[in-house]
Structures are given as structure tokens and as C-alpha cells.
C-alpha positions as CSV (number, residue, x, y, z in Angstrom):
1,X,-17.5,0.6,-23.1
2,X,-15.8,3.5,-20.8
3,X,-17.8,6.1,-19.2
4,X,-15.9,9.2,-18.0
5,X,-17.0,11.2,-15.3
6,X,-15.5,14.5,-14.7
7,X,-18.0,16.2,-12.0
8,X,-18.9,15.5,-8.7
9,X,-22.5,16.0,-9.1
10,X,-22.3,13.3,-11.9
11,X,-20.2,10.9,-9.8
12,X,-23.3,11.3,-7.2
13,X,-25.6,10.0,-9.7
14,X,-24.0,7.0,-9.9
15,X,-23.9,6.3,-6.5
16,X,-26.1,3.1,-6.6
17,X,-24.4,1.7,-9.2
18,X,-20.8,2.0,-7.6
19,X,-22.4,0.7,-4.5
20,X,-24.0,-2.5,-6.2
21,X,-20.4,-2.7,-7.7
22,X,-18.5,-2.7,-4.3
23,X,-21.0,-5.3,-3.0
24,X,-19.9,-7.6,-5.5
25,X,-16.4,-7.1,-5.8
26,X,-16.2,-9.0,-2.3
27,X,-13.9,-6.8,-0.9
28,X,-13.6,-4.6,2.2
29,X,-12.1,-1.2,1.8
30,X,-13.2,2.1,3.2
31,X,-11.3,4.1,0.5
32,X,-13.2,2.4,-2.2
33,X,-16.6,3.4,-1.3
34,X,-18.5,5.8,-2.8
35,X,-19.3,7.7,0.2
36,X,-15.4,8.1,1.2
37,X,-14.6,9.0,-2.5
38,X,-17.5,11.8,-2.6
39,X,-16.0,13.1,0.6
40,X,-12.5,13.4,-1.0
41,X,-13.6,14.6,-4.1
42,X,-15.4,17.4,-3.0
43,X,-12.6,18.7,-0.7
44,X,-9.6,17.9,-2.5
45,X,-10.4,17.2,-6.3
46,X,-9.1,20.3,-7.2
47,X,-10.7,20.1,-11.0
48,X,-8.3,17.6,-11.7
49,X,-10.3,14.6,-10.6
50,X,-11.7,12.0,-13.1
51,X,-13.5,8.5,-13.0
52,X,-14.0,6.0,-15.4
53,X,-16.3,3.0,-15.4
54,X,-16.1,0.1,-17.6
55,X,-19.5,-1.1,-18.8
56,X,-20.6,-4.0,-21.0
57,X,-20.9,-2.7,-24.6
58,X,-24.4,-4.0,-24.8
59,X,-25.6,-1.4,-22.2
60,X,-27.2,1.5,-23.6
61,X,-25.2,4.4,-23.6
62,X,-25.3,8.2,-24.7
63,X,-22.3,9.8,-26.1
64,X,-21.5,13.6,-26.0
65,X,-19.0,15.0,-28.5
66,X,-17.0,17.7,-27.4
67,X,-15.9,15.9,-23.9
68,X,-14.4,19.1,-22.5
69,X,-16.2,21.8,-24.1
70,X,-18.4,23.2,-20.5
71,X,-17.3,20.4,-18.4
72,X,-15.8,21.1,-15.3
73,X,-13.2,18.8,-12.9
74,X,-14.6,17.2,-10.0
75,X,-14.6,19.1,-6.4
76,X,-14.0,22.9,-8.0
77,X,-15.4,25.2,-11.1
78,X,-12.1,24.2,-12.9
79,X,-12.5,23.5,-16.4
80,X,-11.7,20.3,-17.6
81,X,-8.1,20.1,-19.0
82,X,-8.4,16.4,-20.6
83,X,-9.6,15.6,-23.8
84,X,-11.5,12.2,-22.9
85,X,-14.6,11.0,-24.8
86,X,-17.6,11.7,-22.3
87,X,-20.5,9.2,-21.7
88,X,-23.6,10.0,-20.1
89,X,-24.1,8.2,-16.8
90,X,-27.0,5.8,-16.7
91,X,-28.7,5.8,-13.5
92,X,-28.7,2.1,-12.0
93,X,-31.5,-0.1,-12.4
94,X,-31.4,-3.5,-10.9
95,X,-33.9,-4.3,-13.6
96,X,-30.8,-3.5,-16.3
97,X,-28.2,-5.7,-15.7
98,X,-26.4,-4.5,-18.7
99,X,-25.9,-0.9,-16.9
100,X,-24.0,-2.4,-14.2
101,X,-20.2,-1.6,-14.3
102,X,-17.7,-4.5,-14.1
103,X,-14.7,-2.1,-13.0
104,X,-14.2,1.5,-12.2
105,X,-11.5,3.6,-10.9
106,X,-11.2,7.2,-9.4
107,X,-7.6,9.1,-10.8
108,X,-6.4,12.4,-10.7
109,X,-4.4,14.2,-13.6
110,X,-0.7,16.0,-11.9
111,X,1.2,18.3,-14.2
112,X,5.1,18.0,-13.2
113,X,5.4,15.9,-14.8
114,X,2.2,15.4,-16.8
115,X,1.3,12.2,-15.1
116,X,-2.1,10.1,-14.2
117,X,-2.2,8.3,-11.3
118,X,-4.5,7.1,-8.1
119,X,-5.7,10.0,-5.4
120,X,-3.1,11.3,-3.0
121,X,-2.9,9.2,-0.2
122,X,-1.8,11.6,2.3
123,X,-5.9,11.7,3.0
124,X,-6.7,8.3,1.4
125,X,-5.5,4.9,1.8
126,X,-5.5,1.7,-0.1
127,X,-6.0,3.3,-3.7
128,X,-6.9,0.8,-6.4
129,X,-9.3,-0.2,-9.2
130,X,-12.9,-1.4,-7.7
131,X,-14.1,-4.6,-9.6
132,X,-15.8,-7.7,-9.6
133,X,-13.8,-11.0,-9.2
134,X,-12.4,-12.4,-12.8
135,X,-12.8,-8.6,-14.3
136,X,-9.3,-8.4,-15.3
137,X,-10.4,-7.8,-18.8
138,X,-12.6,-4.7,-18.0
139,X,-9.2,-3.1,-15.8
140,X,-7.4,-3.7,-19.1
141,X,-9.9,-1.9,-21.0
142,X,-9.5,1.1,-19.0
143,X,-5.5,0.9,-18.8
144,X,-5.8,1.1,-22.9
145,X,-8.2,3.7,-22.3
146,X,-5.8,5.8,-20.3
147,X,-3.0,5.2,-23.2
148,X,-5.6,6.7,-26.0
149,X,-6.2,10.0,-24.1
150,X,-5.8,12.8,-27.0
151,X,-5.4,16.3,-26.7
152,X,-3.1,18.7,-24.6
153,X,-3.1,16.3,-21.8
154,X,-1.3,13.0,-23.0
155,X,0.2,11.5,-20.0
156,X,4.0,10.5,-20.2
157,X,3.4,7.8,-17.6
158,X,0.7,6.5,-14.7
159,X,1.3,6.6,-11.5
160,X,-0.2,4.1,-8.9
161,X,1.2,4.9,-5.7
162,X,0.4,3.0,-2.0
163,X,-1.0,0.1,-4.1
164,X,-1.0,-3.2,-2.6
165,X,1.2,-5.9,-3.9
166,X,-1.2,-8.5,-3.6
167,X,-4.1,-6.3,-5.3
168,X,-5.6,-7.7,-8.8
169,X,-3.6,-4.8,-10.2
170,X,-0.1,-6.0,-9.4
171,X,-0.7,-9.8,-9.6
172,X,-2.1,-9.5,-13.1
173,X,0.2,-6.8,-14.3
174,X,1.7,-9.0,-17.4
175,X,-1.7,-9.3,-18.9
176,X,-3.1,-6.1,-17.9
177,X,-0.3,-4.0,-19.7
178,X,0.9,-6.5,-22.6
179,X,1.5,-4.8,-25.8
180,X,0.4,-1.3,-24.2
181,X,2.5,-0.3,-20.9
182,X,5.8,-0.7,-19.4
183,X,5.6,-1.7,-15.4
184,X,8.0,-0.7,-13.0
185,X,7.6,-1.2,-9.3
186,X,9.3,1.1,-7.1
187,X,9.1,2.3,-3.5
188,X,8.4,-0.6,-1.6
189,X,6.5,-0.4,1.7
190,X,4.6,-1.9,4.6
191,X,0.8,-1.0,5.8
192,X,0.7,-2.3,9.1
193,X,-2.8,-3.6,11.3
194,X,-3.9,-5.7,14.1
195,X,-6.0,-8.9,13.6
196,X,-8.3,-9.1,16.6
197,X,-8.5,-12.6,17.6
198,X,-8.1,-14.3,20.7
199,X,-7.4,-12.5,24.1
200,X,-5.5,-9.4,24.7
201,X,-3.7,-11.1,27.2
202,X,-2.5,-13.7,24.3
203,X,-2.4,-11.2,21.6
204,X,0.5,-9.1,24.2
205,X,2.3,-12.4,24.6
206,X,2.5,-13.3,20.9
207,X,4.1,-9.7,20.3
208,X,7.1,-10.6,22.5
209,X,7.8,-10.2,26.5
210,X,9.6,-6.8,25.9
211,X,6.3,-5.3,24.2
212,X,4.1,-7.0,26.8
213,X,6.0,-5.8,29.7
214,X,6.8,-2.3,28.7
215,X,2.9,-1.8,27.5
216,X,1.8,-2.7,30.9
217,X,4.3,-0.5,32.6
218,X,3.7,2.4,30.9
219,X,-0.1,1.9,31.8
220,X,0.2,1.2,35.2
221,X,2.4,4.3,35.5
222,X,-0.3,6.5,34.1
223,X,-2.7,5.2,36.2
224,X,-0.6,6.0,39.3
225,X,0.1,9.4,38.4
226,X,-3.3,10.6,36.9
227,X,-6.9,10.2,37.1
228,X,-7.3,8.6,34.0
229,X,-10.2,8.8,31.6
230,X,-11.2,8.1,28.1
231,X,-14.0,9.1,26.2
232,X,-15.9,7.9,22.9
233,X,-17.2,10.5,20.0
234,X,-19.5,9.0,17.8
235,X,-22.8,11.3,17.4
236,X,-22.9,14.2,14.9
237,X,-23.7,16.5,17.5
238,X,-20.4,15.8,19.7
239,X,-18.6,17.3,16.8
240,X,-18.0,20.7,17.5
241,X,-16.7,19.2,21.4
242,X,-14.6,16.7,19.7
243,X,-12.7,19.0,17.1
244,X,-12.0,21.2,19.9
245,X,-10.5,18.8,21.9
246,X,-8.6,17.6,18.4
247,X,-7.2,21.7,18.4
248,X,-6.1,21.4,22.3
249,X,-4.2,18.6,21.8
250,X,-2.6,19.4,18.1
251,X,-1.7,22.9,19.3
252,X,1.0,21.2,21.6
253,X,1.9,18.1,19.1
254,X,4.7,17.4,17.3
255,X,2.6,17.7,14.2
256,X,1.8,21.2,14.5
257,X,5.5,21.7,14.7
258,X,5.8,19.8,11.4
259,X,2.6,21.2,9.8
260,X,1.1,18.3,9.6
261,X,-1.6,18.6,12.1
262,X,-5.4,19.1,11.3
263,X,-5.7,22.4,12.6
264,X,-3.1,23.5,10.1
265,X,-5.1,23.2,7.2
266,X,-8.3,24.7,6.8
267,X,-9.4,22.1,3.9
268,X,-8.3,19.2,5.9
269,X,-10.1,20.1,8.7
270,X,-13.2,20.6,7.0
271,X,-12.5,17.2,5.2
272,X,-12.3,15.6,8.5
273,X,-15.3,17.6,10.1
274,X,-17.3,16.3,7.4
275,X,-15.9,13.0,7.5
276,X,-17.1,12.5,10.9
277,X,-20.5,14.0,10.3
278,X,-21.1,11.7,7.4
279,X,-20.3,8.6,9.1
280,X,-21.9,9.4,12.5
281,X,-25.1,9.5,10.7
282,X,-24.3,5.9,9.8
283,X,-23.4,5.1,13.1
284,X,-19.8,4.5,11.6
285,X,-17.9,7.5,13.2
286,X,-15.7,6.5,16.2
287,X,-13.1,8.9,18.0
288,X,-11.5,8.4,21.2
289,X,-9.9,11.2,23.7
290,X,-7.6,10.3,26.2
291,X,-7.6,12.3,29.3
292,X,-5.3,13.4,32.5
293,X,-6.7,14.8,35.3
294,X,-9.6,15.7,32.9
295,X,-6.8,17.4,30.5
296,X,-7.5,16.1,27.1
297,X,-4.0,14.6,26.3
298,X,-4.1,12.3,23.0
299,X,-7.0,11.3,20.4
300,X,-7.5,8.9,17.6
301,X,-10.1,9.7,15.0
302,X,-11.4,6.7,13.1
303,X,-14.2,5.1,11.1
304,X,-15.5,1.8,12.1
305,X,-16.8,-0.1,8.5
306,X,-17.1,-3.9,7.8
307,X,-15.6,-4.8,11.3
308,X,-12.5,-3.0,10.7
309,X,-11.5,0.1,12.6
310,X,-9.5,2.6,10.2
311,X,-7.4,5.2,12.4
312,X,-7.3,7.9,10.1
313,X,-5.5,10.5,12.5
314,X,-3.9,10.1,15.8
315,X,-2.0,12.9,18.0
316,X,-0.8,13.4,21.3
317,X,0.3,16.5,23.5
318,X,3.9,16.9,24.2
319,X,3.5,18.2,27.4
320,X,3.0,14.7,28.5
321,X,4.9,12.6,26.3
322,X,7.0,11.3,29.1
323,X,3.9,9.4,30.0
324,X,3.4,8.0,26.1
325,X,-0.3,9.0,26.1
326,X,-0.7,8.1,22.4
327,X,0.7,4.3,23.3
328,X,-1.7,4.4,26.2
329,X,-4.8,5.3,24.1
330,X,-3.9,2.6,21.8
331,X,-3.5,0.0,24.0
332,X,-6.6,0.8,25.7
333,X,-8.7,0.7,22.8
334,X,-7.0,-2.2,21.5
335,X,-7.7,-3.8,24.9
336,X,-11.7,-3.0,24.7
337,X,-11.8,-4.1,21.1
338,X,-10.2,-7.6,22.2
339,X,-12.9,-7.8,25.2
340,X,-15.5,-7.4,22.8
341,X,-16.0,-3.4,23.7
342,X,-17.1,-4.2,27.4
343,X,-18.2,-1.1,29.4
344,X,-14.6,-0.2,31.3
345,X,-15.7,3.0,33.2
346,X,-14.9,1.1,36.3
347,X,-11.4,1.8,35.3
348,X,-11.7,5.2,34.2
349,X,-14.3,8.0,35.5
350,X,-15.7,10.8,33.1
351,X,-13.7,13.7,33.1
352,X,-15.1,16.7,34.7
353,X,-16.9,19.5,32.9
354,X,-17.0,17.4,29.5
355,X,-20.3,17.2,28.9
356,X,-22.7,14.4,28.4
357,X,-20.6,12.2,26.0
358,X,-20.0,8.6,26.8
359,X,-17.1,7.4,28.8
360,X,-15.7,4.5,26.6
361,X,-19.0,2.2,27.1
362,X,-20.0,0.0,24.6
363,X,-21.0,2.0,21.6
364,X,-19.8,-0.2,18.6
365,X,-22.8,-1.6,16.5
366,X,-20.6,-4.8,15.5
367,X,-17.7,-6.7,16.6
368,X,-14.0,-5.1,15.5
369,X,-12.2,-7.7,13.9
370,X,-9.0,-5.5,12.9
371,X,-7.6,-2.1,13.6
372,X,-5.9,-0.6,10.4
373,X,-3.1,2.2,11.6
374,X,-2.7,3.3,8.0
375,X,-0.3,6.3,7.1
376,X,3.8,5.9,6.8
377,X,5.4,3.1,8.7
378,X,6.6,3.7,12.3
379,X,8.6,2.2,15.0
380,X,5.5,1.8,17.4
381,X,3.1,1.0,14.6
382,X,5.7,-2.2,13.9
383,X,5.6,-3.2,17.8
384,X,1.7,-3.0,18.0
385,X,0.9,-4.8,14.7
386,X,0.8,-8.8,14.0
387,X,-0.3,-8.3,10.6
388,X,0.9,-6.3,7.5
389,X,0.4,-5.8,3.9
390,X,3.3,-5.0,1.3
391,X,2.6,-1.7,-0.9
392,X,4.5,-0.5,-3.6
393,X,4.4,2.3,-6.2
394,X,3.6,1.2,-9.6
395,X,4.7,3.1,-12.9
396,X,3.6,2.5,-16.5
397,X,5.3,4.0,-19.1
398,X,3.6,3.6,-22.8
399,X,5.3,0.8,-25.1
400,X,8.4,1.6,-26.8
401,X,12.3,1.7,-27.3
402,X,12.5,4.6,-24.5
403,X,10.5,2.9,-21.9
404,X,12.1,-0.4,-22.1
405,X,15.5,1.0,-22.0
406,X,14.2,2.8,-18.8
407,X,12.7,-0.4,-17.2
408,X,16.3,-2.4,-18.0
409,X,18.1,0.4,-16.3
410,X,16.2,0.3,-13.3
411,X,15.5,-3.4,-13.1
412,X,18.8,-4.7,-13.6
413,X,21.7,-2.2,-13.9
414,X,20.5,-0.1,-10.9
415,X,20.7,-3.1,-8.2
416,X,23.9,-4.2,-9.7
417,X,25.9,-0.6,-9.5
418,X,24.1,-0.3,-6.2
419,X,26.1,-4.0,-5.1
420,X,29.3,-2.6,-6.7
421,X,29.4,0.5,-4.7
422,X,28.3,-0.8,-1.2
């Protein structure tokens, strides 16, 4: 049985069952948690986001006919544009196993052309279906349901951008799409991270002699020219000061010149502000600001979840770019992770006039085993990382002659033509 959720309030009501499924899925992915998705939907839902839940058929369900009449899209007051069956969400009760969903997904409708896909990867990463192990049949049910949508919004295709190649969706694509969809894999890319094992010195050594010498040289150069300090922000009452530091850094950053800075978009600014506040309540918010002679020069805004640090946003001031403040900040934070988050105040005094915040003291509640860089690939991420995950865009077209012909052209004819014209 498929349940469709079309408003944020309805999505909030399935928090317990969603979190229960997350625990049973045996995965670790901040961006598939109910907390993260609720925040994303609140700020970026735009009335075009909906969730689907696959629940065992024997579960007690209540169906509402004429689904779109009077419903709203998640995140705004815009009415639902899609004629899909809607089922009243049943609050999770541990006494009723039948109500527990086996697979769920949050999707968004796009109008040009009419497509359905994962939520954008600009502000969220590692999208996927959330499912229990061996729930291939339930994911398949969700995909079949999407093909059967009626009304004015019959999607011409499904686009799953940023999906991991080793995800259940990609690994089982033939079974999941058989007789219903034609899959095409496009736009391969990498998401880079650091697996934190061993010591910082062994990590530097494994990255190569050039990287090790350059990193150490840049850190020494900064310390020889400035009084360097590093502050950790992790408390809710530190948000105003943190985002003032973000503003001071980003107004002199290349991201402002490109229009991708947090401060350039009010919606984005409010989103990351709410993210920090919400995760600070759970002792998971972690932001680091680097100072040269008391002046903020670079920052990392992130979340610590399941022993993984997710670096959501980062930037540095162009005024100090010859000293590589962004790279120095990451090198210092990474070193602290390897050393078990030891107090390094002996290396960095507190910047004057910066309040009562901590200067990179051991504020983590658990050991960090992994650092995720997130975002589009870059040379500096490649140099720092010791692990990468392949990702791609998976496009699904309704089964038919037109889709099969396109698949043949893209999969076989296109590579041949590219080789001929090299």
C-alpha cells in the first residue's frame, strides 16, 4: 500500500515512523533523516514536494478520495498540482508492526519539462530511497506508483540526480524498472571524503610527499605572519555571532562574486540558520571560524551525525587568499579529528573581543570517523580526500518504443560518434 504525503504538517506527523525506518535501514545518511528533510521542505518545498511511503498492505489505512481537492504542497500554501491517491498517515505505534513503512522517499515535481525527481542537491546531498535491507519490492512499488500518476501531471520521466552508484536503487535497477521504466545513467561524478583512521602524520604521508610538504608549509607560513586562532561554534545562543562572522567572510569571498554565498539569498540564510539552531539543540551543530590577528578569515558550517562530520558550507576572504585560509582551516580541523579532538589552545589563543565562545576545545560528544566534503568536486577536495564515492544522474523513461530508441542512441550510438570525432 502506498501513502502519499503532500503537506509539511502531515510529514511532521510521520516523524516517529520515519525515524524508526531510518534505524531499521542500517544506513548512515544525515540527508535522509526526518529532521533534515523537514527543514529542507519548510524552506525549499515550494508546494511541489511530496513524500511516498510503502506500507505493508495489511496495515490499517484510511483513504481519502479526490486527493488534490483542498490539499497544499509541502512548504508553502500552494495547492497540490498532482492527482495522486492520498492516504491518511497513521501515527506510528510500536505495538502495531503493520503500520511501519518499509520504504519511503521525498520527491519534487519539476515543470520544464514535467518530471519528478529527488530534491535539489544545492542544499541537500546523497539523495536516495530510504528502505529496510532487502526491500527491493517496496522500492519497485513506489516506482510503479509514480508511473501510474493521473491527471495534469503525468511525468515524462523521473530524474534521480546525485544518486550513489552503489545505492540499492542503482545496484538493483534492472529488477526495479523491469517492464515499467527504461533506465539511463548520465553525468558521472565523485563525492569525496576523508576516512579518519590512524594518525594525522600517517594520513599526510598517505596523501603523497607533495601534499604533505605543501600543507605543512602553508600552516607554518600563516603562524609566522599572524596570531592564528580557531573558534568552535556549537551552541544555539551563538548563532547570531556565528552568522555575523559568516557575513564578514562572505562579503569578501569569491562566492559573493558568483552569487552563491549564503548571505546572497535570504531563503538560504534562514535555512542554514534554522539548521544550526535545530542541530545545536541535539549537540550536533559544529561550525569553525579561523581568525588572523582577531579578524575572521574562513569558516566551515557543518553537522556532526553518526560519527561523520558533514561540511555543509565553507568560504574564505579573498583579502587573505595568498595565505590559503580555507585550506589552513581544513588542515587544522582535520588534525584535531585525528587527534581525538584534543584541546589545541596552546597553538591558538582566543581572538580578542570575540565573546565567550570556545577556542577549539574538545566540544565533540563523540569521535569523528569521517569527514564529508559535499558539493561539486574540486582540486583541493581531491588532494585532501582519501576516499571517494561515485555518483551519477539516473533518468527513468516510461517503457515504450521511443524510450527504448533513446536508450539505444545514448548507450551505444553516442559513444561511437564521440570516438569517431576525437
